[in-house]
VEXRO-717072 format. One line per field, with one value per residue (C-alpha): residue number from 1; residue in three letters; x, y, z. Coordinates in nm, 3 decimals. Layout:
resi NUM/...
resn ALA/...
xx X/...
yy Y/...
zz Z/...
END
This chain:
resi 1/2/3/4/5/6/7/8/9/10/11/12/13/14/15/16/17/18/19/20/21/22/23/24/25/26/27/28/29/30/31/32/33/34/35/36/37/38/39/40/41/42/43/44/45/46/47/48/49/50/51/52/53/54/55/56/57/58/59/60/61/62/63/64/65/66/67/68/69/70/71/72/73/74/75/76/77/78/79/80/81/82/83/84/85/86/87/88/89/90/91/92/93/94/95/96/97/98/99/100/101/102/103/104/105/106/107/108/109/110/111/112/113/114/115/116/117/118/119/120/121/122/123/124/125/126/127/128/129/130/131/132/133/134/135/136/137/138/139/140/141/142/143/144/145/146/147/148/149/150/151/152/153/154/155/156/157/158/159/160/161/162/163/164/165/166/167/168/169/170/171/172/173/174/175/176/177/178/179/180/181/182/183/184/185/186/187/188/189/190/191/192/193/194/195/196/197/198/199/200/201/202/203/204/205/206/207/208/209/210/211/212/213/214/215/216/217/218/219/220/221/222/223/224/225/226/227/228/229/230/231/232/233/234/235/236/237/238/239/240/241/242/243/244/245/246/247/248/249/250/251/252/253/254/255/256/257/258/259/260/261/262/263/264/265/266/267/268/269/270/271/272/273/274/275/276/277/278/279/280/281/282/283/284/285/286/287/288/289/290/291/292/293/294/295/296/297/298/299/300/301/302/303/304/305/306/307/308/309/310/311/312/313/314/315/316/317/318/319/320/321/322/323/324/325/326/327/328/329/330/331/332/333/334/335/336/337
resn MET/GLU/GLN/LYS/GLY/GLY/ILE/CYS/LEU/LYS/LYS/LYS/ILE/ILE/ALA/THR/ILE/ILE/GLY/ILE/ILE/LEU/ILE/VAL/ALA/MET/ILE/VAL/THR/TYR/GLN/ILE/LEU/LYS/ASN/ASP/ASN/ASN/ASP/SER/THR/THR/THR/LYS/LEU/ASN/VAL/ALA/GLU/VAL/THR/HIS/SER/ALA/PHE/TYR/ALA/PRO/LEU/TYR/VAL/ALA/ILE/GLU/ASN/GLY/TYR/PHE/LYS/ASP/GLU/GLY/LEU/GLU/ILE/GLU/LEU/ILE/LEU/THR/PRO/GLY/ALA/ASP/LYS/VAL/ALA/ALA/ALA/VAL/LEU/SER/ASN/ASP/VAL/GLN/ILE/GLY/PHE/ALA/GLY/PRO/GLU/SER/ALA/ILE/TYR/VAL/TYR/GLU/GLY/LYS/GLU/GLU/ASP/TYR/LEU/VAL/THR/PHE/ALA/GLY/LEU/THR/LYS/ARG/ASP/GLY/GLN/PHE/ILE/ILE/SER/LYS/ASN/GLU/ASN/PHE/ASN/TRP/GLN/ASP/LEU/GLU/GLY/LYS/GLU/VAL/LEU/VAL/GLY/ARG/LYS/GLY/GLY/MET/PRO/ALA/LEU/ASN/PHE/LEU/ASN/ALA/LEU/LYS/ASN/ALA/ASN/VAL/ASP/ILE/SER/LYS/VAL/ASN/LEU/ASN/TYR/SER/ILE/ASP/PHE/ALA/SER/LEU/SER/GLY/ALA/PHE/ILE/GLY/GLY/THR/GLY/ASP/TYR/VAL/ASN/LEU/PHE/GLU/PRO/ASN/ALA/ALA/LEU/LEU/GLU/LYS/GLU/GLY/TYR/GLY/HIS/VAL/VAL/ALA/SER/ILE/GLY/GLU/LEU/SER/GLY/GLU/MET/PRO/TYR/THR/ALA/PHE/TYR/ALA/ARG/LYS/SER/TYR/ILE/ASN/GLU/ASN/GLU/GLU/ILE/LEU/LYS/LYS/PHE/ASN/ASN/ALA/LEU/ASN/LYS/GLY/ILE/THR/PHE/VAL/LYS/GLU/ASN/ASP/ALA/LEU/THR/ILE/ALA/GLU/ALA/ILE/ALA/PRO/GLN/PHE/THR/ASP/THR/LYS/ILE/GLU/ASP/LEU/GLU/THR/ILE/VAL/LYS/ARG/TYR/LYS/ASP/SER/ASP/SER/TRP/PHE/ASP/THR/THR/TYR/ILE/GLY/GLU/GLU/TYR/PHE/LYS/ASN/LEU/GLU/THR/LEU/MET/ILE/GLU/ASN/ASP/LEU/LEU/ASP/ASP/TYR/VAL/PRO/TYR/ASN/GLU/LEU/ILE/ASN/ASN/LEU/THR/ASN/GLU
xx -10.575/-10.555/-10.173/-10.269/-10.498/-10.277/-9.956/-10.162/-10.307/-9.915/-9.842/-10.121/-10.041/-9.664/-9.785/-10.001/-9.689/-9.469/-9.735/-9.793/-9.402/-9.387/-9.637/-9.479/-9.162/-9.301/-9.479/-9.142/-8.916/-9.181/-9.168/-8.765/-8.757/-9.074/-8.794/-8.513/-8.695/-8.840/-8.492/-8.362/-8.606/-8.564/-8.354/-8.163/-8.069/-7.888/-8.008/-7.776/-8.056/-7.894/-8.113/-8.373/-8.685/-9.037/-9.028/-8.994/-9.270/-9.388/-9.021/-9.099/-9.453/-9.359/-9.110/-9.353/-9.645/-9.429/-9.464/-9.134/-9.150/-9.440/-9.225/-8.957/-8.739/-8.557/-8.424/-8.132/-8.120/-7.805/-7.758/-7.544/-7.510/-7.473/-7.580/-7.203/-7.149/-7.438/-7.341/-6.991/-7.106/-7.333/-7.032/-6.753/-7.063/-7.068/-7.495/-7.725/-7.934/-7.852/-8.144/-8.094/-8.085/-8.061/-7.815/-7.504/-7.628/-7.617/-7.285/-7.140/-7.247/-7.096/-6.729/-6.741/-6.809/-6.849/-7.104/-7.282/-7.607/-7.936/-8.244/-8.514/-8.802/-8.869/-9.017/-9.039/-9.111/-9.030/-8.828/-8.851/-8.698/-8.839/-8.648/-8.585/-8.537/-8.419/-8.735/-9.076/-9.174/-9.075/-9.106/-8.882/-8.676/-8.574/-8.288/-8.137/-7.767/-7.824/-7.620/-7.786/-7.700/-7.800/-7.564/-7.323/-7.293/-7.458/-7.669/-8.072/-8.130/-7.891/-8.018/-8.390/-8.312/-8.139/-8.462/-8.726/-8.516/-8.558/-8.907/-8.964/-8.803/-8.500/-8.156/-7.955/-7.653/-7.714/-7.797/-7.478/-7.498/-7.309/-7.211/-6.898/-7.117/-7.162/-7.516/-7.563/-7.394/-7.657/-7.886/-7.536/-7.408/-7.755/-7.783/-7.408/-7.433/-7.340/-7.590/-7.902/-8.155/-8.078/-8.258/-8.361/-8.584/-8.800/-8.818/-8.481/-8.692/-8.990/-8.712/-8.528/-8.855/-8.967/-8.673/-8.700/-8.375/-8.619/-8.917/-9.014/-9.115/-9.100/-9.165/-8.887/-9.112/-9.403/-9.141/-8.865/-9.109/-9.121/-8.901/-8.699/-8.601/-8.540/-8.497/-8.380/-8.073/-7.832/-7.526/-7.619/-7.466/-7.692/-8.033/-7.953/-7.869/-8.130/-8.434/-8.688/-8.571/-8.611/-8.948/-9.030/-8.897/-9.124/-9.422/-9.351/-9.292/-9.571/-9.783/-9.634/-9.710/-10.038/-10.123/-9.984/-10.206/-10.535/-10.508/-10.462/-10.166/-10.225/-10.231/-9.923/-9.755/-9.853/-9.727/-9.386/-9.321/-9.103/-8.892/-8.885/-8.857/-8.745/-9.030/-9.363/-9.674/-9.813/-9.504/-9.459/-9.834/-9.772/-9.442/-9.625/-9.912/-9.668/-9.491/-9.874/-9.989/-9.703/-9.776/-9.440/-9.480/-9.490/-9.836/-9.655/-9.287/-9.291/-9.048/-9.180/-8.945/-9.085/-8.994/-8.607/-8.573/-8.739/-8.420/-8.155/-8.260/-8.223/-7.872/-7.802/-7.926/-7.674/-7.384/-7.391/-7.435/-7.333/-7.635/-7.912/-7.829/-8.023/-8.322/-8.347/-7.986/-8.023/-8.371/-8.522/-8.865/-8.944/-9.284/-9.593/-9.693
yy 6.011/5.671/5.668/6.054/5.960/5.658/5.888/6.160/5.906/5.749/6.084/6.132/5.804/5.915/6.247/6.070/5.887/6.143/6.298/6.075/5.992/6.401/6.376/6.056/6.228/6.547/6.324/6.135/6.461/6.591/6.308/6.340/6.712/6.682/6.377/6.555/6.870/6.652/6.509/6.875/6.961/6.673/6.747/6.420/6.434/6.228/6.173/5.957/5.802/5.665/5.342/5.188/5.169/5.142/5.434/5.642/5.534/5.855/5.935/5.606/5.698/5.987/5.780/5.489/5.713/5.969/6.251/6.340/6.246/6.488/6.770/6.714/6.539/6.223/6.068/5.824/5.707/5.614/5.389/5.558/5.355/5.638/6.014/6.110/5.951/6.107/6.436/6.385/6.290/6.617/6.814/6.669/6.731/6.342/6.406/6.691/6.606/6.390/6.227/6.129/6.284/6.651/6.652/6.575/6.909/7.087/6.900/7.018/7.419/7.407/7.264/7.636/7.465/7.784/7.632/7.411/7.195/7.335/7.123/7.222/6.952/6.753/6.363/6.153/6.328/6.054/5.760/5.463/5.181/4.885/4.726/4.357/4.116/3.774/3.668/3.739/3.930/4.289/4.596/4.853/4.817/4.507/4.682/4.761/4.553/4.455/4.479/4.704/4.738/5.112/5.222/5.529/5.729/6.102/5.951/6.053/5.664/5.651/6.017/5.922/5.572/5.756/5.995/5.672/5.544/5.882/5.904/5.532/5.618/5.358/5.449/5.470/5.481/5.094/4.997/4.860/5.078/4.904/5.215/5.039/4.813/5.010/5.077/4.817/4.562/4.584/4.282/4.053/4.120/4.044/3.722/3.601/3.643/3.996/4.211/4.109/4.399/4.540/4.833/4.814/4.998/4.791/4.539/4.391/4.411/4.193/3.977/3.909/3.818/3.620/3.386/3.378/3.527/3.745/3.941/4.261/4.393/4.814/5.111/5.349/5.644/5.615/5.730/5.939/6.230/6.459/6.635/6.610/6.277/6.230/6.510/6.647/6.867/7.029/7.269/7.656/7.746/7.478/7.576/7.902/7.841/7.581/7.648/7.637/7.280/7.169/7.372/7.110/6.816/6.922/6.931/6.584/6.473/6.643/6.453/6.135/6.273/6.348/5.973/5.773/6.013/5.900/5.549/5.221/5.005/4.756/5.006/5.221/4.835/4.797/5.177/5.065/4.718/4.795/4.923/4.626/4.334/4.111/4.135/3.996/4.206/4.093/4.173/4.494/4.559/4.466/4.702/5.002/4.935/4.977/5.335/5.446/5.374/5.546/5.849/5.866/6.148/6.518/6.617/6.837/6.857/7.207/7.155/7.427/7.600/7.365/7.049/7.154/7.312/6.984/6.777/7.060/7.015/6.672/6.719/6.940/6.712/6.439/6.723/6.661/7.064/7.348/7.579/7.611/7.693/7.948/7.801/8.021/7.962/7.592/7.533/7.686/7.551/7.555/7.486/7.669/7.557
zz -13.106/-12.918/-12.901/-12.775/-12.477/-12.377/-12.297/-12.159/-11.875/-11.880/-11.776/-11.493/-11.344/-11.300/-11.154/-10.864/-10.800/-10.775/-10.587/-10.326/-10.337/-10.246/-9.994/-9.767/-9.763/-9.637/-9.362/-9.320/-9.300/-9.044/-8.794/-8.795/-8.724/-8.469/-8.321/-8.316/-8.190/-7.885/-7.785/-7.832/-7.547/-7.359/-7.038/-6.866/-6.500/-6.321/-5.951/-5.669/-5.504/-5.134/-5.142/-5.413/-5.153/-5.168/-4.901/-5.199/-5.374/-5.490/-5.721/-5.884/-5.949/-6.158/-6.342/-6.431/-6.514/-6.702/-6.534/-6.573/-6.914/-6.965/-6.807/-7.069/-6.825/-6.831/-6.510/-6.451/-6.087/-5.976/-5.687/-5.421/-5.078/-4.805/-4.755/-4.769/-5.088/-5.261/-5.156/-5.283/-5.609/-5.618/-5.551/-5.747/-6.073/-6.133/-6.061/-6.108/-5.797/-5.476/-5.325/-4.963/-4.590/-4.565/-4.266/-4.547/-4.703/-4.367/-4.283/-4.622/-4.569/-4.204/-4.359/-4.562/-4.878/-5.132/-5.388/-5.105/-5.154/-5.130/-5.080/-5.331/-5.264/-4.992/-5.024/-4.712/-4.375/-4.103/-4.093/-4.309/-4.101/-3.887/-3.627/-3.716/-3.457/-3.429/-3.168/-3.237/-2.927/-2.900/-2.670/-2.663/-2.327/-2.478/-2.684/-2.387/-2.293/-2.707/-3.014/-3.289/-3.643/-3.743/-4.002/-4.027/-3.737/-3.766/-4.083/-4.064/-4.033/-3.701/-3.571/-3.634/-3.449/-3.133/-3.145/-3.143/-2.844/-2.647/-2.709/-2.594/-2.286/-2.325/-2.139/-2.461/-2.285/-2.220/-2.629/-2.832/-3.074/-3.389/-3.636/-3.795/-4.068/-4.425/-4.524/-4.800/-4.590/-4.304/-4.396/-4.464/-4.138/-3.960/-4.136/-4.088/-3.693/-3.616/-3.385/-3.202/-3.387/-3.723/-3.880/-4.218/-4.478/-4.724/-4.909/-4.729/-4.391/-4.583/-4.761/-4.439/-4.275/-4.585/-4.548/-4.178/-4.084/-3.825/-3.758/-3.850/-3.501/-3.493/-3.716/-3.616/-3.802/-3.558/-3.255/-3.431/-3.540/-3.845/-4.069/-4.380/-4.364/-4.725/-4.968/-5.354/-5.284/-5.614/-5.623/-5.539/-5.838/-6.010/-5.843/-5.999/-6.301/-6.368/-6.145/-6.424/-6.507/-6.109/-6.116/-6.395/-6.153/-5.875/-6.094/-6.177/-5.810/-5.658/-5.911/-5.806/-5.439/-5.480/-5.698/-5.402/-5.162/-5.344/-5.438/-5.239/-5.158/-5.416/-5.710/-5.637/-5.595/-5.946/-6.066/-5.915/-5.990/-6.282/-6.049/-5.818/-6.046/-5.796/-5.565/-5.544/-5.618/-5.328/-5.151/-5.283/-5.171/-4.813/-4.796/-4.955/-4.745/-4.428/-4.577/-4.638/-4.306/-4.126/-4.327/-4.446/-4.728/-4.757/-4.884/-5.134/-5.188/-5.001/-4.697/-4.394/-4.162/-3.861/-4.039/-4.104/-3.732/-3.607/-3.791/-3.665/-3.320/-3.383/-3.471/-3.200/-2.922/-3.047/-3.088/-3.449/-3.512/-3.266/-3.388/-3.604/-3.937/-4.163/-4.326/-4.610/-4.751/-4.719/-4.836/-5.142/-5.182/-5.589/-5.557/-5.372/-5.009
END
């Protein structure tokens, strides 16, 4: 009897072990299937960004706070200096989304491209450049008779600088506008002795100032007016085929915009710090505060027709566009106003 009892006990133990093994196996299998399902529902989007700057804080907040991840999106940013190069990257299918001045999309449309670029989300509503001077004292009329490094002719930075000059009653014909230096090389050229002034985005402006190469003396955005300065666009066909994905993109971006609108500069700087590992948090806070104080961002990704018309007017006034282009064809707001 004792032997039979021992055999029964062993059978119970073995059955218990087998049961535990089966339960563990089921849990592991469930986790594997769950991860596989998560991977299959995650959509990766390559985004060509024209520059990497705290000017685009809402975008980086959306990445770092997991807002895109919550929408099932994985974002890879690809630095692509120059709006013309961003547009080319989208048209060649190297990336799905371009992030640059929407004037580049207008140029593509005017070039009769069949699968042209359509803007589906706005972010910044004014220029984000600052004028760097070798002298600390400054007024706008000081630019007359001086050389200013302004980047690519016809680009949003150059256009807004011209508009700021006009609004400041500066005689543009007396300003030596240097369009010959590549966007990414502006800081180096100025440090090397080219130009009396240079227009730079942050963090480059603050970096030059901190290293003693110049002084941040004026915000171009304060005078240049409101328009879709930097926005997201994609090929018309891609938007038509992936509208739901891009709506999720806009949902995440709108959460990022809300975050920067509702929080102070330090909180924003701490959120986006992983995007700027070479910048000290106190410097990043200063930079973010400059943009926040300048009211740099739209309230949502929605681009109103009046803002788009402001951009077109600026292009027409500078002989870069013959007439207004259709808002409804070039703007497809994938969000509610």
